[in-house]
KEKE-3310 file (N, C-alpha, C; in steps of 0.2 Angstrom, whole numbers, plus 5000, padded with zeros to 4 digits):
npx = (5003:5004:5013:5008:5017:5019:5007:5006:4993:4980:4965:4959:4966:4965:4957:4963:4954:4955:4952:4939:4933:4938:4928:4917:4903:4888:4883:4881:4866:4864:4863:4870:4873:4879:4879:4882:4889:4893:4901:4910:4924:4939:4944:4934:4927:4936:4933:4920:4922:4931:4923:4912:4920:4926:4914:4905:4913:4912:4900:4898:4905:4898:4898:4890:4873:4871:4878:4873:4876:4873:4870:4870:4862:4865:4872:4871:4866:4855:4847:4855:4853:4838:4841:4845:4836:4827:4834:4834:4821:4820:4826:4837:4855:4865:4873:4885:4893:4897:4900:4890:4890:4897:4888:4874:4868:4864:4852:4848:4855:4854:4841:4844:4851:4845:4835:4841:4853:4867:4879:4891:4903:4913:4929:4922:4916:4903:4897:4886:4886:4883:4887:4900:4917:4928:4942:4956:4969:4967:4968:4981:4988:4988:4996:5007:5009:5014:5023:5034:5035:5039:5055:5058:5059:5066:5070:5058:5043:5028:5013:5000:4985:4973:4960:4945:4931:4918:4912:4913:4919:4929:4938:4936:4946:4958:4962:4961:4972:4982:4981:4986:5001:5004:5004:5014:5025:5027:5036:5030:5017:5003:4996:4984:4968:4959:4943:4946:4939:4943:4946:4955:4948:4941:4950:4960:4954:4950:4961:4966:4958:4963:4976:4983:4980:4990:5005:5022:5022:5028:5023:5011:4999:4988:4974:4971:4967:4972:4982:4987:4978:4981:4994:4992:4987:4996:5006:4999:4998:5008:5018:5032:5030:5026:5032:5020:5009:5005:4990:4985:4982:4984:4988:4992:5001:5012:5015:5023:5033:5037:5040:5052:5061:5065:5069:5074:5063:5057:5044:5032:5017:5003:4990:4973:4969:4957:4952:4947:4934:4932:4937:4929:4918:4921:4924:4912:4905:4910:4905:4895:4896:4896:4909:4919:4923:4931:4922:4930:4943:4956:4964:4978:4987:4990:5006:5018:5033:5048:5059:5051:5039:5041:5040:5029:5019:5019:5010:5000:4984:4982:4972:4972:4972:4985:4984:4980:4976:4963:4959:4946:4957:4964:4956:4958:4970:4965:4958:4971:4974:4972:4963:4971)
npy = (4993:5011:5023:5039:5053:5059:5071:5079:5087:5099:5096:5108:5117:5128:5128:5132:5142:5142:5128:5127:5135:5126:5117:5122:5119:5112:5108:5116:5119:5106:5091:5083:5068:5063:5048:5041:5028:5027:5035:5035:5035:5043:5047:5045:5055:5066:5062:5066:5079:5084:5080:5092:5103:5104:5106:5116:5126:5121:5125:5137:5145:5143:5128:5118:5115:5111:5101:5088:5081:5065:5053:5037:5030:5019:5011:4999:4991:4988:4999:5010:5007:5008:5024:5028:5023:5035:5044:5045:5050:5059:5068:5069:5070:5066:5051:5049:5037:5030:5014:5002:4988:4978:4970:4972:4984:4987:4980:4996:5003:4999:5002:5017:5019:5016:5024:5036:5043:5045:5037:5034:5024:5024:5022:5011:5001:4997:4983:4981:4985:4996:5006:5017:5015:5021:5017:5015:5004:4991:4981:4976:4987:4980:4968:4976:4980:4968:4965:4974:4967:4957:4960:4966:4957:4944:4930:4927:4927:4932:4938:4949:4951:4968:4970:4980:4986:4973:4964:4973:4982:4986:4981:4970:4966:4974:4962:4951:4956:4955:4940:4935:4942:4932:4920:4922:4922:4911:4911:4923:4923:4923:4924:4929:4937:4951:4963:4980:4991:5001:5009:5018:5015:5005:4995:4996:4990:4976:4972:4969:4962:4948:4947:4940:4927:4923:4922:4929:4943:4950:4959:4968:4970:4983:4992:5008:5022:5016:5012:5019:5015:5000:5000:5004:4994:4987:4991:4992:4981:4977:4973:4970:4983:4980:4981:4990:4992:5008:5018:5032:5043:5055:5053:5040:5043:5052:5047:5037:5043:5048:5039:5036:5046:5044:5030:5026:5018:5011:5010:5008:5017:5015:5018:5024:5042:5052:5063:5056:5059:5070:5068:5060:5065:5076:5065:5062:5076:5077:5065:5070:5081:5073:5069:5054:5038:5027:5012:5007:5012:5019:5026:5034:5028:5032:5035:5033:5035:5029:5039:5050:5055:5065:5075:5072:5075:5089:5103:5095:5095:5091:5077:5077:5071:5066:5070:5070:5085:5086:5090:5095:5093:5081:5070:5066:5059:5049:5042:5035:5025:5007:4995:4981)
npz = (4999:4994:5004:5012:5014:5031:5037:5047:5060:5067:5071:5070:5061:5047:5033:5019:5006:4992:4986:4992:4982:4972:4970:4968:4959:4952:4965:4974:4978:4986:4995:5009:5020:5035:5042:5058:5066:5079:5093:5103:5107:5106:5092:5085:5091:5085:5073:5070:5072:5062:5052:5054:5053:5041:5032:5037:5032:5019:5017:5021:5010:5000:4990:4995:5000:5013:5028:5035:5051:5061:5075:5081:5094:5101:5097:5087:5071:5067:5072:5064:5052:5051:5053:5042:5032:5036:5033:5019:5017:5022:5010:5007:4996:4996:5006:5018:5028:5043:5045:5055:5053:5040:5033:5038:5035:5022:5014:5018:5013:5000:4997:4998:4987:4974:4977:4971:4978:4981:4990:5003:5010:5025:5031:5043:5032:5019:5011:5002:4984:4977:4984:4988:4995:5006:5012:5023:5020:5033:5034:5031:5039:5052:5050:5047:5061:5066:5055:5061:5076:5072:5067:5080:5088:5082:5091:5092:5101:5114:5112:5114:5110:5105:5104:5094:5091:5092:5078:5070:5054:5052:5065:5063:5049:5054:5064:5054:5048:5058:5063:5050:5049:5062:5056:5046:5053:5064:5077:5082:5094:5096:5110:5120:5118:5117:5119:5117:5114:5106:5116:5128:5144:5143:5136:5145:5158:5151:5150:5160:5167:5160:5161:5173:5168:5161:5153:5153:5146:5132:5120:5112:5103:5098:5093:5090:5101:5114:5120:5128:5141:5141:5144:5155:5163:5164:5173:5184:5186:5193:5180:5169:5158:5142:5123:5114:5103:5094:5094:5085:5096:5107:5121:5122:5115:5120:5129:5127:5122:5132:5140:5132:5133:5147:5148:5135:5128:5113:5100:5090:5078:5070:5061:5055:5050:5058:5052:5041:5038:5034:5020:5016:5014:5005:4994:4990:4988:4976:4967:4967:4961:4949:4946:4940:4948:4953:4964:4975:4985:4992:5008:5014:5024:5041:5050:5065:5069:5078:5074:5070:5080:5090:5083:5078:5089:5092:5095:5096:5106:5123:5125:5112:5095:5082:5066:5048:5034:5025:5008:4993:4983:4988:4983:4967:4970:4974:4967:4959:4968:4971:4979:4989)
capx = (5000:5006:5011:5011:5022:5016:5007:5003:4989:4977:4960:4958:4968:4960:4958:4964:4950:4956:4950:4931:4933:4938:4925:4911:4902:4884:4883:4877:4859:4864:4864:4873:4871:4883:4879:4887:4885:4896:4904:4912:4931:4943:4946:4926:4925:4940:4932:4915:4923:4933:4916:4911:4924:4926:4906:4905:4915:4909:4893:4898:4908:4893:4901:4885:4868:4869:4877:4871:4879:4868:4874:4865:4863:4864:4880:4867:4866:4847:4846:4859:4847:4832:4842:4848:4830:4822:4838:4832:4814:4823:4827:4847:4856:4869:4873:4893:4893:4904:4896:4892:4891:4898:4884:4866:4867:4864:4846:4845:4861:4851:4836:4846:4855:4836:4832:4845:4855:4873:4882:4900:4906:4922:4931:4916:4912:4899:4897:4883:4889:4881:4890:4907:4920:4933:4946:4962:4971:4967:4972:4989:4991:4988:5002:5013:5011:5018:5030:5038:5037:5045:5062:5061:5059:5070:5069:5050:5039:5022:5009:4992:4979:4968:4954:4940:4924:4915:4908:4913:4922:4936:4939:4940:4953:4964:4965:4965:4978:4988:4981:4993:5007:5008:5004:5021:5031:5026:5037:5026:5013:4998:4991:4978:4964:4954:4940:4946:4932:4947:4943:4959:4945:4938:4957:4963:4949:4950:4967:4968:4956:4963:4982:4983:4979:4994:5012:5027:5018:5033:5024:5003:4996:4981:4970:4971:4964:4968:4990:4990:4976:4985:5003:4994:4985:5003:5009:4995:4996:5016:5020:5034:5027:5030:5030:5014:5011:5003:4985:4988:4979:4991:4989:4995:5008:5013:5015:5027:5037:5039:5045:5057:5065:5064:5072:5075:5056:5056:5038:5028:5009:4998:4981:4969:4966:4950:4950:4945:4928:4930:4940:4922:4915:4923:4921:4902:4903:4913:4901:4887:4896:4896:4916:4917:4927:4929:4920:4933:4944:4960:4966:4984:4988:4997:5011:5023:5040:5053:5060:5046:5036:5042:5035:5021:5016:5021:5006:4994:4983:4981:4970:4969:4972:4987:4979:4980:4970:4960:4953:4945:4962:4965:4949:4959:4973:4963:4957:4977:4974:4969:4964:4977)
capy = (5000:5016:5030:5047:5057:5060:5079:5080:5093:5098:5097:5117:5117:5130:5126:5136:5145:5140:5121:5128:5139:5122:5112:5123:5117:5111:5105:5121:5116:5099:5090:5077:5067:5058:5042:5038:5022:5027:5040:5034:5036:5049:5046:5044:5063:5068:5062:5071:5087:5086:5081:5097:5112:5102:5106:5121:5129:5121:5126:5145:5147:5141:5124:5113:5116:5107:5094:5087:5072:5061:5047:5033:5029:5012:5007:4991:4991:4990:5007:5013:5005:5016:5031:5030:5026:5039:5052:5044:5050:5069:5068:5070:5070:5058:5049:5045:5032:5024:5008:4998:4980:4978:4968:4970:4988:4983:4984:5001:5007:4999:5010:5026:5019:5015:5031:5041:5042:5044:5032:5036:5020:5025:5015:5004:5002:4991:4978:4984:4984:5000:5011:5019:5013:5022:5015:5012:4994:4990:4971:4977:4990:4974:4966:4980:4977:4962:4964:4978:4965:4952:4963:4965:4949:4939:4924:4927:4934:4932:4943:4951:4955:4971:4971:4984:4985:4968:4966:4981:4979:4988:4976:4960:4968:4972:4953:4947:4957:4952:4934:4935:4940:4926:4914:4922:4924:4906:4913:4928:4918:4925:4921:4930:4941:4954:4969:4985:4994:5007:5015:5018:5012:4998:4992:4993:4984:4971:4969:4972:4957:4944:4947:4934:4920:4925:4919:4934:4946:4956:4964:4970:4972:4988:4994:5014:5026:5009:5008:5020:5009:4993:5003:5005:4990:4980:4994:4992:4973:4975:4969:4974:4986:4977:4984:4992:4995:5010:5021:5040:5049:5062:5052:5035:5046:5056:5041:5034:5048:5049:5032:5035:5051:5041:5024:5023:5015:5009:5007:5010:5015:5015:5022:5031:5048:5052:5067:5054:5060:5076:5065:5056:5071:5077:5061:5063:5082:5076:5063:5073:5085:5072:5066:5047:5036:5018:5012:5006:5020:5018:5034:5034:5026:5038:5033:5038:5031:5032:5045:5056:5054:5073:5084:5072:5078:5096:5107:5093:5096:5086:5074:5078:5067:5066:5070:5074:5089:5083:5094:5090:5091:5073:5065:5064:5055:5043:5034:5031:5020:5002:4990:4975)
capz = (4999:4997:5010:5010:5020:5040:5037:5056:5058:5072:5067:5070:5055:5044:5025:5012:5003:4985:4985:4991:4975:4965:4971:4969:4953:4952:4969:4978:4981:4986:5003:5011:5028:5038:5048:5062:5071:5087:5097:5110:5109:5105:5087:5083:5092:5078:5068:5070:5072:5056:5047:5057:5051:5033:5030:5040:5029:5013:5017:5020:5005:4994:4989:4999:5004:5020:5028:5044:5055:5064:5078:5082:5102:5105:5090:5085:5064:5065:5073:5060:5047:5052:5054:5036:5029:5039:5028:5013:5016:5022:5001:5005:4989:4996:5013:5019:5033:5046:5047:5061:5053:5034:5028:5040:5030:5013:5012:5018:5007:4991:4995:4998:4979:4972:4976:4966:4982:4980:4994:5001:5017:5027:5039:5043:5026:5017:5005:4996:4979:4972:4988:4987:4999:5009:5017:5024:5021:5039:5035:5028:5047:5057:5047:5047:5067:5065:5053:5065:5079:5072:5070:5086:5091:5078:5093:5095:5105:5115:5111:5115:5104:5111:5099:5092:5092:5090:5072:5065:5050:5054:5070:5057:5045:5056:5066:5050:5046:5065:5060:5045:5053:5067:5051:5043:5059:5070:5083:5086:5096:5100:5118:5122:5114:5121:5115:5119:5110:5105:5122:5134:5149:5142:5137:5153:5160:5149:5149:5167:5168:5157:5163:5177:5166:5155:5153:5151:5138:5123:5115:5113:5096:5097:5084:5093:5108:5118:5120:5135:5144:5141:5148:5163:5167:5165:5178:5189:5190:5193:5177:5165:5151:5134:5117:5112:5095:5098:5088:5087:5101:5110:5128:5122:5111:5126:5136:5125:5124:5141:5141:5128:5135:5153:5145:5128:5127:5108:5096:5081:5076:5063:5063:5050:5053:5060:5045:5034:5037:5028:5013:5012:5012:4997:4986:4991:4983:4968:4962:4965:4954:4939:4942:4938:4951:4957:4973:4981:4987:4997:5010:5015:5035:5047:5057:5068:5071:5086:5074:5071:5087:5094:5079:5078:5092:5091:5094:5098:5112:5128:5123:5105:5090:5077:5061:5043:5034:5019:5002:4986:4979:4987:4979:4964:4971:4978:4960:4958:4973:4971:4988:4990)
cpx = (5004:5006:5012:5013:5018:5015:5004:4998:4984:4970:4957:4961:4965:4961:4960:4958:4949:4953:4943:4930:4932:4932:4917:4910:4891:4881:4880:4871:4860:4863:4867:4874:4875:4880:4882:4885:4889:4900:4905:4919:4933:4941:4938:4924:4929:4936:4923:4917:4927:4927:4912:4914:4924:4920:4905:4908:4915:4903:4895:4902:4903:4896:4895:4882:4868:4874:4878:4873:4874:4871:4869:4867:4862:4871:4875:4865:4859:4844:4850:4854:4842:4834:4842:4841:4828:4827:4837:4826:4814:4825:4834:4849:4861:4871:4878:4889:4898:4900:4896:4892:4893:4893:4875:4865:4862:4858:4846:4849:4856:4847:4840:4848:4848:4832:4837:4849:4862:4876:4888:4902:4910:4922:4927:4914:4907:4899:4893:4886:4889:4884:4897:4909:4927:4936:4953:4965:4971:4971:4979:4991:4992:4995:5006:5013:5017:5024:5034:5040:5043:5054:5064:5061:5061:5070:5063:5048:5031:5017:5002:4990:4974:4965:4950:4933:4919:4912:4908:4918:4929:4942:4941:4944:4958:4966:4964:4971:4986:4988:4987:4997:5010:5007:5010:5026:5029:5027:5034:5017:5008:4993:4987:4974:4961:4950:4942:4942:4935:4944:4949:4954:4943:4943:4961:4960:4949:4956:4969:4966:4959:4974:4986:4984:4986:5000:5015:5024:5024:5030:5014:5003:4989:4980:4969:4967:4964:4975:4989:4987:4979:4992:5000:4988:4990:5005:5004:4997:5004:5020:5023:5032:5030:5029:5025:5014:5003:4995:4989:4983:4984:4991:4994:5004:5014:5018:5021:5035:5041:5043:5052:5061:5068:5070:5073:5068:5055:5046:5037:5022:5009:4993:4980:4967:4960:4948:4948:4936:4926:4934:4933:4917:4915:4924:4913:4900:4905:4909:4897:4888:4898:4905:4914:4924:4927:4927:4923:4940:4947:4962:4971:4983:4993:4998:5016:5027:5045:5055:5055:5039:5039:5038:5028:5017:5015:5014:4999:4993:4982:4974:4965:4972:4979:4984:4981:4975:4969:4959:4952:4952:4965:4961:4953:4964:4973:4961:4964:4978:4971:4972:4969:4973)
cpy = (5005:5022:5034:5048:5059:5070:5079:5089:5094:5098:5102:5118:5123:5129:5130:5136:5140:5133:5121:5128:5134:5118:5116:5122:5118:5109:5111:5121:5112:5097:5084:5077:5062:5054:5040:5033:5022:5032:5040:5035:5044:5051:5048:5052:5066:5069:5066:5079:5088:5085:5090:5103:5110:5108:5112:5125:5129:5125:5135:5147:5144:5134:5118:5118:5116:5102:5090:5079:5070:5053:5044:5033:5024:5010:5000:4996:4991:4996:5010:5012:5010:5021:5032:5030:5033:5046:5050:5047:5059:5072:5070:5067:5064:5057:5047:5042:5028:5019:5004:4991:4983:4978:4970:4979:4989:4985:4989:5004:5006:5004:5016:5025:5020:5021:5038:5045:5042:5041:5030:5031:5023:5021:5011:5006:4996:4988:4979:4986:4991:5006:5012:5018:5017:5020:5015:5006:4992:4982:4972:4982:4983:4970:4969:4980:4973:4963:4968:4974:4959:4953:4964:4963:4944:4932:4923:4929:4932:4938:4944:4954:4959:4972:4978:4983:4979:4968:4969:4979:4980:4984:4970:4962:4968:4966:4953:4948:4954:4945:4931:4935:4934:4920:4915:4921:4917:4909:4921:4924:4923:4923:4922:4937:4946:4961:4974:4991:5000:5013:5013:5014:5006:4993:4989:4989:4978:4970:4966:4962:4951:4942:4940:4927:4919:4925:4926:4937:4949:4961:4964:4975:4977:4989:5003:5016:5020:5008:5013:5016:5004:4996:5003:5001:4986:4988:4992:4985:4974:4971:4974:4974:4982:4983:4985:4993:5000:5013:5030:5048:5052:5058:5044:5039:5049:5052:5037:5038:5049:5042:5034:5040:5048:5034:5021:5018:5016:5007:5008:5011:5018:5016:5025:5036:5050:5059:5064:5055:5066:5076:5062:5059:5074:5072:5061:5067:5081:5072:5065:5077:5081:5069:5057:5045:5029:5017:5007:5010:5017:5025:5030:5033:5032:5034:5035:5032:5033:5041:5052:5056:5059:5076:5080:5072:5084:5099:5104:5093:5092:5085:5073:5071:5068:5067:5071:5080:5085:5089:5091:5089:5083:5070:5064:5060:5051:5039:5032:5025:5014:4998:4984:4968)
cpz = (5000:5002:5009:5014:5027:5036:5045:5056:5066:5067:5066:5065:5051:5036:5022:5007:4995:4984:4986:4984:4971:4964:4969:4961:4953:4957:4975:4982:4983:4992:5007:5018:5029:5044:5050:5066:5079:5088:5104:5115:5107:5098:5086:5084:5087:5072:5066:5070:5066:5051:5047:5053:5046:5031:5033:5036:5022:5010:5016:5014:4999:4992:4989:5000:5012:5019:5035:5049:5060:5067:5081:5090:5105:5103:5087:5076:5064:5067:5068:5053:5045:5051:5047:5032:5031:5035:5021:5013:5016:5017:5000:4999:4989:5005:5015:5025:5035:5048:5052:5060:5042:5030:5031:5038:5025:5010:5011:5013:5000:4992:4994:4990:4975:4971:4972:4971:4982:4988:4996:5009:5018:5033:5039:5037:5026:5012:5001:4989:4975:4980:4986:4994:5000:5012:5019:5023:5029:5039:5036:5036:5050:5053:5049:5055:5068:5063:5058:5072:5078:5071:5076:5090:5089:5081:5094:5100:5109:5115:5110:5111:5109:5103:5098:5096:5087:5084:5068:5059:5049:5058:5064:5054:5048:5060:5062:5048:5053:5063:5055:5045:5058:5062:5046:5047:5065:5076:5086:5088:5101:5107:5121:5119:5118:5119:5121:5120:5105:5109:5126:5142:5149:5141:5145:5159:5158:5150:5157:5169:5168:5158:5169:5174:5161:5156:5151:5145:5135:5122:5114:5107:5098:5092:5085:5098:5111:5123:5128:5143:5144:5144:5155:5167:5166:5170:5186:5192:5191:5188:5172:5159:5144:5126:5116:5107:5097:5089:5087:5092:5105:5119:5129:5117:5115:5131:5135:5122:5129:5143:5136:5131:5142:5151:5139:5125:5120:5107:5090:5083:5071:5063:5053:5055:5053:5055:5040:5031:5032:5020:5009:5011:5006:4992:4987:4986:4977:4965:4963:4961:4948:4938:4943:4943:4953:4967:4975:4982:4992:4999:5014:5023:5035:5051:5057:5071:5079:5082:5072:5076:5090:5088:5077:5083:5094:5089:5094:5104:5118:5127:5115:5102:5083:5072:5053:5040:5028:5012:4999:4983:4981:4985:4974:4965:4971:4971:4960:4963:4969:4978:4984:4989)
residu = (MET:LYS:ARG:HIS:PRO:LEU:ARG:CYS:ALA:LEU:LEU:SER:THR:ALA:LEU:LEU:ILE:SER:PRO:PHE:MET:LEU:ALA:GLN:ALA:ALA:THR:ALA:ASP:LYS:THR:ILE:ALA:LEU:SER:ASN:ASN:TYR:ALA:GLY:ASN:SER:TRP:ARG:GLN:GLY:MET:LEU:ALA:SER:TRP:GLN:LYS:THR:THR:ASP:GLN:ALA:VAL:LYS:ALA:GLY:VAL:ILE:ALA:SER:ALA:ASP:SER:PHE:THR:THR:GLY:GLU:ASN:GLN:ALA:THR:GLU:GLN:ALA:ALA:GLN:ILE:GLN:ASN:LEU:ILE:LEU:GLN:GLY:TYR:ASN:ALA:ILE:VAL:ILE:ASP:ALA:ALA:SER:PRO:THR:ALA:LEU:ASN:GLY:ALA:VAL:LYS:GLN:ALA:CYS:ASP:ALA:GLY:ILE:ILE:VAL:VAL:SER:PHE:ASP:GLY:VAL:VAL:THR:GLU:PRO:CYS:ALA:TYR:ARG:LEU:SER:MET:ASP:PHE:LYS:GLN:SER:GLY:LEU:ASP:GLY:MET:ASP:TYR:LEU:ALA:LYS:ARG:PHE:PRO:GLN:GLY:ALA:ASN:VAL:LEU:GLU:VAL:ARG:GLY:LEU:ALA:GLY:VAL:SER:VAL:ASP:GLU:GLN:ILE:HIS:SER:GLY:VAL:SER:ALA:GLY:ALA:ALA:LYS:TYR:PRO:ASN:LEU:LYS:ILE:VAL:GLY:SER:VAL:ASN:GLY:ASN:TRP:SER:GLN:THR:ALA:ALA:GLN:LYS:ALA:VAL:ALA:GLY:VAL:LEU:PRO:SER:LEU:PRO:LYS:ILE:ASP:ALA:VAL:VAL:THR:GLN:GLY:ASP:ASP:GLY:TYR:GLY:VAL:ALA:GLN:ALA:PHE:GLY:ALA:ALA:GLY:ARG:PRO:VAL:PRO:VAL:ILE:ILE:PHE:GLY:ASN:ARG:GLU:GLU:GLU:LEU:SER:TRP:TRP:LYS:LYS:GLN:LYS:ASP:ALA:ASN:GLY:TYR:GLU:SER:PHE:SER:ILE:SER:SER:ALA:PRO:SER:ILE:SER:SER:LEU:ALA:PHE:TRP:VAL:ALA:GLN:GLN:LEU:LEU:ASP:GLY:LYS:GLN:MET:PRO:HIS:ASP:LEU:LEU:SER:PRO:ALA:LEU:SER:VAL:THR:GLN:ASP:THR:LEU:GLU:SER:SER:LEU:LYS:GLY:VAL:GLU:LYS:GLY:GLY:ILE:VAL:SER:GLN:VAL:TYR:SER:VAL:ASP:ASP:VAL:ALA:LYS:LEU:THR:ALA:SER:LYS:PRO:GLN)
# end
């Protein structure tokens, strides 16, 4: 998968006016809705903030008439399907979806397509063929983490896997990459697995609950927003903190930097930027403007290394997220990307 250079930026970074001017065409009277299934962690909060900032500016610039966002209360696919059906009735021209399930929403998505509505799924994508899918190569990110551990532990290691939300396509894809890495490197043994729900507190509780039954842990692969919780669980249990594959949250990366400065702690981070929601917005806007593009699109991965850790954290507020800024200009780059 092609990697773009890391462009760290706060979600508060202002976008230039020129991309909005380039985007203005036949979409000034069009409406777009965001259907989101979950907002219970900092990544999702950052995703919603990115959507809000980008769409507010697009509406103000006259690129689009409105771009409302809606989040379900229970993170249930049935609830989100009903939400999408309601958005169809409200007459939105495009619906952007972060989906609770890759398949359970397909019926509602097909109804939207049949009604002439453009559907763009991102992050948690859907499999309905009429929808567009914008996603990082999550399987590859799971494998990248295992590749890193194979280099760090050439003699082998006991690995704990901390997964995300059960049933969500992102979790399943990252897990498939971790499993592929375990098959590729038989000396990296997955000795335990828990669901951290992409949450520091949930991950800390889950890891604390399973640690007494586990052997010595050399490394932990996570899916983001949980690395700090994992570290706290090991510390509270009085066990040596293993190598943790992190996401892009300030709290976990700041913990990594503190340990790096104190004792040379080394690690690696790979994740999806929460601003992928703004990229999904621009995909929907460009499709409404008549642009042609493939139904499967890859967004760039966001990685932080030992060498880029300090620069990645510069300017990121406490509790914030290392991210990227996307504009309409980035949509053209997606058409050259092909899923692996």
